[in-house]
C-alpha positions, 0 to 999 in steps of 0.5 A: 792640363795633364796635372790639372786633370790628375789632381781634379780626378784625385780630389773628386775621388776623395770627395765621393769617399774613395780611400786615398790609396785607391783614389791615387791609383785610379786617378793615375790610371785615368790620367795615363789612359786619357793623356798618354798613348799607352794601352790598358795592357801596358798599364797592367804590365807596369803595375805588375812589374812594379810590385813583382819583386817586392813581396812585402807589398803582396803580403798586405793584399793576401792578408785581406784575401785570407782573413775570411778563411781564418775567421771561419776556420778552427785555427783561429779559435785554437789560437785565441784559446791558447792566447787566453791560457797564456794570458791567464798563466802570466797574469796569475804569476 
C-alpha cells in the first residue's frame, strides 16, 4: 500500500506539471508523513543531514538565489564586455 501511494503521488505530481526533482521529494515526504510515525521535524532533520556534508549540492541551490543579484549588478555587465573583447581579439588573430 505504501509503495502504491508513493507512485500514485509521484505520477499525479508529474501529470500536473511539477518538475521531476520536486515531485520526487514531495511524493516521498507525503508518503513518509502518512505512512510513518515520523514527524515533520524529523523529516526536516533527515533532509538537512543528507545534504549538510555535500557542499556541491548546496552550490546548485545557491546559484538560483544569486542569479537575480548577478543580473542586476554591474559585475555581469563588466564580465560580458570583457568576454566580448577577448572574443574579438582571438577572432581577429
